[in-house]
N, C-alpha and C positions, 0 to 999 in steps of 0.2 A: 291588538292590546285588549287584554281582561280587566274590566273597571275589578276600581283600589275597593279594598277593605279600610273602614272605616280606623285610625288610630284613635291608641286609650285617650281614654276624656280626662282634663285634666278641673279642676272646680272651677266656676265660671267668674272669677276671678282671672283666670289665666288665658293665655292664646291658647288656638286650637294646634292642636297639631297637626302638622302635617306626613298626608298619606304617600306610600313613594307610588312611583311611577315605572309599570312593567319596562322593560330595558329594550328597547328597538333595537337590537344588531342580531344580525344574520349573517351568514358567508356571501359575500358576492359571488349573482350566477349571470353568464355574461346573456344576451337576451338572442346571440348568436343560434344558430340551430334550427331544427324542423320544429312546427305549430304540433303542437298535438290535437287533434280533430276532437271537434266535441259534438258528444253521442248524446242521445233524445236525452237518456235519465239522469244524466249527470251533475253532478254539485257544481252551484258556481259561484265565481269570489270577485269583488274586487278592491282594488288600491287605489290612491290618492298620486296621482305625478304633482309635484310641487314645480312650479316652474319657475327656471333659470332668469334674472332678470336681464334684457335685451343686454346689457354691456355692464357685466360688473364691475371693471377698472373704474366705467365711469361714472356708476353710483358709489364705489366707496371714495373718489374726490368731491362729488357732493357733498360726502357726511361731515367732509374738513371742509368746506367752500366759507369764505365770511363777504362781509359784505355786498349777498346777495336780498334784494329784495323778493316778498314771497312771490310776484306773478313770474318773477324769471327763475326763480328756485322750482316754481313748479309745473313750469314751460319746462323742465330740464327732466324734471321726472317724467312726467307725458313720456320722454320720448323714450324713458329706460323701463314701463312696463313690457312685459316678454309678450312678442311682438306677432304675426300668425308664422312664422317660422318654425319657431319656436313648438307651436300648436300641430306646425303642419309636421317637423320634423320630428314628433312622439306620436303621433297619429302614423305616419307610414310605418314607424317603427314595430310598432305592435299589430298592426292590420295583418305586417308580416307574416306574426303567430299564429294569428289567428283567433286574438285577441281584436275589443273594440274599445272603443272611446264612449261612454252614454254618459259620460256631461263632462261641460267643456267650456269653462272662466276665465274669467283674466289672468286668474293667476295657478290655477291648479285645473288636472283632466282629470275623469274618473275615468279607469282603465277597469273591463268585466272579460270576463273571459273563463270558460269550464276550470275547473281546480288543479288538475292536471298540469296545463298549459300556464297558467296563472302562479301555479308552484317554481315549473321549469323557469319561468324569468324572473319571477319577484323572490325564490324560495318561499320562508313563512309567512304566508299572506297579514295573519294578525302582527310582522313584523319582520315587516318586508325591508332587503336592501337593494339597495340603485345599481340593476347592472351598468356597467363599464361605458357600455354600448350610449346609455340614455347622460352622460355626465355632462355633455354638450347645450344639453336644452334640459336638464331637470336638477334640479340641487337637491330631490330627497324625496325616496317614495315611501308615501305613510299609509300604517288603515286606517279605511275607512270608519272604525269605531273603537273604542276604550279608552279611559280613564288616562289622562297627565298631569293630573297635578293635582292638590289640593290646599286650601287657603292655609295661610302661613297667622295668624293676628299677634283725687284726680284736677287732668291739669282739663284745663279753657281752652277754648281758639285762642282767646288773647295770652292765657298762659303761655300758649305757644307763642307764639307773635312775639312776645317779649324776650322767650329765652333763647330764642335764637335770630333777633335783632329784627326784629322787620317790621315797622312801623303800628305796633300791635292797637293804637290806639283810631286807629282810622278803620269805623263803619265801613264805608265801601272799600275795603281791601280786596283786590281782585277783581275790581268791575272793569270789565271791557275783556276778562280775558277767560280762557276755556282750560278747564280739565279734562280729560276724556280717563277714564277706568276700561280694563278689560275681567271681565269677571263671567264663573261657568258656575251661576247658580243664579239661581231669581229669588227676590224676595219681595217682602209684602212694602213697596216705593210710598206708601201713604205714612210709611213712619219715618221716610225723612223730612216732612211737611210738620206732623206731630212733633216731631225733634228739633225741628225750626224753633215754633210757637214752642213748645213745655219746658224742654231746656235748655235753650240760647237767648243770653241777655245783650243786648236786646232782638227783640223776636228777628227772626226771618225766614222769609216766603223764599225758599231754592227756586232757581233756577234749574230745570232736572230733565235732561231729555233719553228715554231708553233707546236704546237699536239693539235689535235684536236679530240675531243674523238665522238664517236656515234650524232650524233643531231645537231652538232657545225659545226659553218661557219667561221672558225675563219675572212673572208672576210667580213664579214654580218654586220652591228651592229644593235642591240633589235630595231630599233628604238626609242627605250627611253635612247638616248646620251650615252648608254652603248660606247661608241666608244671613248670620251673624260675620263672615267675610261681609258679607254685599253695603250690611247697615253700617260695620266701622269704617270700611273705606267711603261712603259718601256721607256719612256723617260725619267724617274728622274734615273731609274735603268742605263741606260749610261751617262747621264751627271755625273754620282753620282762614279760610278766604270765603268769607259771606255771604259775595256780590260774586265773586265768582260763576259762572256759567260749568252747568256738570256734562260730559255723555258718558254713558255707561252702555258698555258696547256687550252685548250678550253672545255665549258664543257655548257649545254644547262639549264640554271636558273631555275632548281628542285630540289628537294631532292631526288626523288629515281632513281635508274634504272642507267644509266652514264650520272649525272649529276654534282651537285657540289664536294657532297661525294668523287664519285666513282676518280676524278678530283685530289684530294688531296691523293687520297692512292695510284695514278696510279706516283706522285712523291715521292714519298716515297719510289716504285717499282722500279726506274729510277734513286734513288740518286748515287747509288754507282756508277752506270754505267758511268752516264755525272757529278763524280762531285758537287754536289750539296750541298751548304752551308746552304741556305737559303730561307727558300717562304716568297713571301711577297701575302698578300689578304688585298684588300682593298672593300672587298663586306660583308653587314654585314647587319644584323636588331637584334633590341633589344631584348629580351632575349623574353620576353611575346608572340612576333611575331614569334620565332623561333620556339619553341615547342621539349616537352622533347623529341618527337620519336628522331624527326632532330638531336638536339643536341647531345644525347645518339651515333645516328650513327655516327659526323663529330666526336665529342672528337672520335673515337674508330682511326676515320680516323688520324688525328691529333696526337693521341698518338703513331702510328704505325710510321708517317712519324718521327717524332718527333726519335723515336728508331732508324731509318736509319741515323739518325746522322744528320736533317736538324733542324735548328732550324730557326723558324714557327714566322716572327710578320705579327700583325692586325694592321689593326686602329678602333682608341678604340672609331670612330665615332663623330659627328660635329653638334650636340643638345646639349653639357653640359651636364648636369645633369641631363635633359629630356629626354635621348636617346626612350623614345616609344610617345614621341609628334604627327609623323608623323602615327606610325599604330594606338594607342590608342587615341590617340588626350591630355592624361594626362601629364599633365608637372611634377605629382611625378618624385623621384628618379631611372633613372632605367640603366641599362647598356647594351653594344655594344654585340655581339656575334657575332666572335669567339671569339672578344678581353677577352674574359670572360675564356674561355677555361683557363686550368689549364695546358693545351700547346701549350701556344698561347705568346708569347711577346708581350703585350697590349703596343699598341703605341698612345699619347695624344698629344697635339699639345701648341705650345709655339707663340708668337707676336717677333719676331729675329730683330729690329731695325739694326744692326750692329753683321754680323758674324763672321769678327776680334775682339771682345769682347763679348762671349756669353754670361756675367755674365749680360748684357744686357737684357735679354728674358724676356719676361714678359709670366702671363700663359693667354691661347687664349678663349675665354667666349665661343667657339665651345669646348673646345676640353674634348668628351666622359670621364666618369670617373665618381664612385661611389662604389659600392657591391654587386656583387653580388645576386639574387634570388631562384640563386642553385647549387652554386659549395661553397664546404665547404672550410676555409683557405686553403692554401696546408701549409706543413710547414716549407717553404722557405720563407713564409709569416708571419712567428712568430716572425721575432725582429720588424713587424709593426703591429701587431696584437690589441695597444691600439686603429690604426684607423677604428676597426670591430666592429660595433656595437653588429651584429647578427652572429662574427663568417665564416663569409663566404671569399668568393676570391678578391680580391683587385684591381681596376683598374682605371688608367694603370699601367705596369710598368715604362714603359720612357715616357719622351715627346722630340717631336723634331718639330724645325718649320710645322709651318700647318698655321696663319693668310694667307686669299690669299692677303693683300698688297705685303706683303713680301714675296713672294709665287715663282717658281719656271717659268718659261716660256715654253710653250708647244706647238708643231704644233700637227693641229687636223686639213687637210683640208675638212673630212666628215661631218664634225660640220660645219665649214663656208666654203661654199663653194665658195660664193660670197664676201665675203671680209676678214676682218684678218685675218688668220691665226693661227698666231704662238698671245697668250695669256698666261697671269702670273693668277694662278692656284695655289689653296693649300688645309687648308683642312688634315684630320690626312692622308687621302688617297696618299698625299705628303710623310707626318712621316714614313708609313709603308714601302715604297719600297726605302727608304735614307736609314732608320737604316738597311735592310737589306743587299744594297748596300756596305753600311758602313762595316758589319760583315763582308761579303764573303771578301770586299778590304785588311781589316785588318790582315785575318788569315793569305790573299795572301804575306803582305809585310811581314810577319811572318815566310814568310818561310812552313809555311802549305800547304801539296799540299797531301792531302789525303780527301779530300770531305768537310761535316759536322763536328762538334760538339755535334748535337742533341741540349738536354739545356741547358740553360744557366742562368735560372731563379737561382739555388742556388749562381751562381757567380757574378749574378747581386747584389745579397742581400748581399750576405757574406760580397764583397767592399765596398756600402754602410755602411755597419755595422761600417768596421772597420776604429778607427778614425785617422788614416794615411793611408788610401785610398784618392788618388786623382783621381777618378774615373770617378766624376757625379760634374756637374754644377747644382747651385741649385736653382732653380727658389720660389723664396717668396711673388711676390705680383702676384696678379689678381685674380678672379674665372674664374667658371664654370657654374651657376649659385646659387647650392644649396653648395658649396665645394668653401672654397677661398686656393690657395696655400700658402704656408708655407716651413722653416726650415726641412727640413729630406723630409719622403714621406709623398702625398696629393692624394688626390681623384682627384687631375687636371692634374699634370703630373709628378708623380709617383716619384721613385727617383730621377730625375731632367737628365738633358741630360747629355745623354753618353761621356766619353773622351775615344776614341776606346786603343788610348793606354796606356791608364793607365789602363782600364780593360782585356789587350790581358796577362797580368804577370796572374789576377784571372778567365782567364777561360782557363791557363792552372796549376790551384793548383792541389794539392792533391786531392782526396778522399778517406775518412774515412769510415770504416763503422764496422758493431757489427754486433754482434747480436739482433735485436728487444728486444728478450728478455731472459731472463738467468735464471733459477732457484740457477745458485753458482757466485757466490759473485767476481768468476775471471772472466774478459770478453774479449776472445779472439778479438783481433784488429787488422784492416789492413789496411795500407797507401799506396793508388795504383797511382802510378804516372801516370801524363798525354803520352799520343803522341804525338807528329809532336810538334809545337810552338820552335825548336828547338835552333833558335837564341834568343828565347826572357827568356825559360824558359828549359834550357839540363837538370840540376839535382837540387838535392835540398842539400844542401851545412851541413846543422845542425837541429837537432830537439831535440822534448822539450819533457819530461815525460808525459803521460799523466795526464792531471787533472779532478778530479771529481768536479763537480761545475760549479762557473764560473771563467776562467783564466782572467792571465792578456793583454793585447794588445799590448803588443811591442817585442817579443819575443826576449826580456831578456832570457828566458832561456830557449832558444831552443840549445842547447850544447853540444849532441849528434850525435854521425856521422851516427847514421841508426836510422830507428824509428821504435818506441816501439810496440809492438807485441800484449799486455794483458795490460791492466789496474786493479785492486785490488777498487772492490768499501766499504772495507772494511768487514770483519769477522762478525761486533756485526750489518751492520748498517741493517736497518729499508725494509721491501719489498715498494720497490713504485716507479716511474719513477727516473732518472740520467742523469746527462749532462755528457758525458765525452768526452774532447777537447784535442786535440796536435797540439801545435805550430810549422811550417816549415819553413823554410827561403831558397827562391828558389837562384838559380843558376846567378839570372839576373843582368840589371846592375843598377837594380830598387834601390832607395834612395843613391846615390851616390857609388854604386857600390858593397852596402852593400849586396842587393839583396830586393829580396818583402819580405815581412813578410805575411805568413799565418797562420790562425786561423781554425781548423774548426771541428765541434761540429757533438758526433752524440749521438744519445734517446738510454737510453739502461733501461728497464720493470724489475726489481730481484723482481719474482714474486717463492716465493718455496711454495705456497696455492696449492693445486690441485684441481680442480673441480670436482663437482656431478651431474656424468648422471645421465638422464632417461631415461629411455625405458619402451613403448607401441606395444603391436597388438591389430587387431579387423577386423573383419569381412567388407570389403566394400558393395561387390554384391554375388552371388549366386558363384562365380567362382575365385573371386580376395579378396586378403585382402591387410592390410595395416604395415608394420613397418614404427613407427617416433621414434624421438629419438632428446632429446636435454638436454643443463647440466646450471649448475650454477657456478660461479665463483668471493670466495670472492673478496674483494677491499683489494689491486688494481689488479683489473684484467691486467691478459698481454696479450688481445683481443682473437678475433674469435677460437678454439680450431677446431679441426679436431678430428674426427669420426672414431675410429675404428668398425669397426661394421661385424659380421655374423648373416646370419638368416641360421635355419637349421631347418630338419624335419625329420621323423623315417629314412628315408631312404637317405642322405647326407645333403649339402649342400646344400643351395640354393642361396646363395650372400652372397658375399665376399668382404670389401673393405675400402682402408684406404679416407674418401672423407670428405670434405666439407659440401655433401649435408643432409638433415633433418628427411629423409623416404623416404620409396622403396615400389611402390604398384607392387602385386606380383600375378602369378595365383594360386590357392591353388587347385592343383592337384588332389590331394586323400584324403581320410578319415584319415587323420595325425594329429597330432598334432605341431604343424609350434612356434621354439622357436627363441628369438632375442636377443643378447648379445651387449655390444654397451659397449667403454671403453674413454671417452672424456681426449683426447692430448691437455694440453695448448698451446701457442709459447715457450714457457718456457720450455715445455718437462715432465710438471707433469701430470703425468697419475690419471686416479681417481680412484674409483674402478668399476667392471664390471657392468652395471646397466640391468637386467633380464626382458624378458616379456614372454609366453606364451599365445599359443591362441593351445585352443582345441570346435573341431567338435563337434556337439551332441552323435555323435555317443564314441566318448572316455571320456563320465561321465560315474558314472554307477547307473546301475537303479532297484527297486526294483520291486514287482508283479502292474500290470495293466498302462506298461508305455508301447508308443509302438511307433518303427520308422515308420515316414510317410513321402512318396518323392515327391516333388514338387515345378515348378518352384519357382525362388524367393528368396529360403530361402540360406542360405548359407553351399556350396556343393549340394544343391537338396536336402534337407530334411531336418525333426525337430522329434524332439518327443515329444510325446504328452500324455497329461490320465484326465480322469474325474473319476478318482478313491479320492475319500477323502478321506486327510494324505498319497496319493501316494507317496514315498518315492523315490528320487537321492542324490547324492554323489559327490562330486569332492573335489580333493586334489591337493595342487601345494608349492609351496615356492614360499614367495612373502608378498607384506603388503599389495594391493589393491586386491579385487576377484570381477570379474563381469559376469554377465549371461547379452545375448544376445535373448530376448524373443519375444513374439508376443504379443501383445495388442489390442483386441476385442469386442464387448459389452457382450459377451461372455463368457471370458476369467475372472478367477479366484484371489486366491493373494499364493502367495509362502512367505512360513515363512522359514527361516534361523536360523537353528543354528549352533553351536560349542559345542557338547558336549550336554551335554543335555541343556543349555544355547540358550535362544533365543534372538538372534542379531536385525532379522527384520523382519518386516513384508513389503510385495509387493505386490502392486493390480493391476493389469495388466487388467483394464478393464476399457476399453473408449469407444462413441461411436462409431469409425471408426476401422479397420483393419489396424495395424502399424506394419512391421516386421525388426526386426533388431533392436530392439530395447536395447538400453543398461541399465542395472539397476546394481548398488554397492550393493553386496548382501555384502560386513565388508571392512573395509578400518582401515588403524593402523599406528601409525608412528613405529613400526617395524616389521622390515622384519623377517618370521618362514616360518614354514615348518604345514600348516594346511591341517585337514579336514570341509569340511560345509557338512552339511547334511539339503536337501532342499524338505520340501513338502508341499503337494497340500492340497488349504483351499478351500472350497466352501462356502462361506455365504450366498447366495441366492439360490433359486431353478434358475435362470438362468445362474449365474457362473455354466459353467459345462464343464472348462477347463485350465490347463494348458497348457505352450507349450512353451520350451528348446531350441534353435537353435543352438549355442557355448554359449563358455565360455574360461575368460580369466583373469590372473595370473600376478601378475609386482608388 
């Protein structure tokens, strides 16, 4: 990846623009093939393989899990880091190509080799692609160097706590919590102490810990004013949450090795030990400049941090609706990454002329916002899906003060060594650390002492959708170019400016879970109470029966003393998707002491139709075969099935598993028949009938006079049967609906007549200009499965057609 050039400078009152990141995209290159031998004088190259978590589905579930203690959450996380299998799998595959692993860490492996071999495997090593053969063990392949992002960058901390309703008069705001940042430049860290003593009232001594990844120096600027971004982030945290501990993770500005992605992973790993409640990221790039490989690796890292209980906030950008203008020059609508990640709370910007009256805020013209080009609309944004033209993630989620005119005073002696060192700056880079500090401080003020609470998107959007909620100050005027602020959610300020005292009870909302799909009209429910927030939300005092459909929003039906454990969809209900809702009244002092009303919904697919499974076998080479399978599911489908698969031969079981994979390549090690049996099981538990297929070597067919077995390399199991006799007869038998033969076509090959009984059903010509082996020919096809015997007769229509060759047969 090429280093980025510094974008155009604004006046010191303005935010630093973000520079583009070189796109990380190249054609996929399969690892299969011969390795390029290393020559003594050949140049070498390296790439970084970002390993996939041990169980992606378990990580996805843990992101949304509620009610877990920090110990329980991190015990589950410990089982998800890439294990020795991932490392060994990647090591074997690259070693076969003459490449070698030169560094191996928990989350990454550095692969090095001669440049031609590296290019054959990964394409352009400056923008590598992930080969399909590494997909099972690697989430991405990244370059080892190259800049990936640039910083995005009056009020006081008390003003910001006032504006966002977060305990403005508490000098210990943030105590017992930690806020992390990721920084891609160093700075003069002594400025934070000077800032706390010189610019804050009362004076504050910061609790600041820098963590440097290999190749990063916390005390050296990147030379492109990245130190100003660090100063803005850390000093905003100190101003807003003066008692919170700060952990700043410094990484090289690259997307491979120990760079940006690795820093986010490390935050997740450190979360439990250091009570990290929030992570603020003010570095980013437009989606078009980020590249799919970088975003895949970063999404997994962000997901991991969120699952660890860290709430991630990211600046939505300062180019308004045209986020790619600095990358491609295009003014077309585009959004910033990582703010557009589904694991991040994207923070947009407002102009805030009077912090004591938040309703005076208007949308800031620079506020990044719009619709992702990559990420589909998350479930928690379904309440605002009308704003999505293409069914994708909408940005931002919330808004915060960002206009440099009414920004924050920041002390930066490194940037201004000979002049004024305290300057007013803004941008959404001010908004992200502001809101991260407000969340951490609000949790601490509510008595939460257990680190963080992870993903808060469902709480944000549920609170905004509640008619009785007082959790946001809506911004209804202003625009960011293509989009305008208005009532409710918009693509400039999101849901609006948070009011954290009102949001606290929503952050403590119970979680309602049900099976995603069911074949029964009686659905099990579980209402999980939150841990922590004891002063705000110790218990739920009343519950409603479950509603199927849209419930009232007043909690008037919440009269039961215990939560429901099941919902009845109705015995006569048609298959389809149903919304199940439960109301709960918490034990807080909200609504004049009556408690907060929470309405939680979950969706269940009622699916009573079994899928249809399909199975196939085929020879793939002289020594291997491929079993493959698929399914069809009548609407409404409950989702992708799992498969119960077994592959056997005459001597026993070759493979047996319950899997989501759809194919298997295996060694055909003997002159035997191979059989695959497949059952598709949909998420509702409906099971298909067994689908079967059989693969026969040529030696397993029955031959009459004139056929002989010929051994030769390149043929399945090293042999085929050949006849030069006119009407030379053979036969194959099996149970299925489709019968295939794998034959050789060549200039001297003749025809094959296919009979069932005395009926001619097919004539196959095998005459071609060149010789081709393992050519599949359909002998017979039917819509019904039955036991059949096919008779095969060689025909030579001309004097040059002298042979018929059969290598294998398949029945499915």
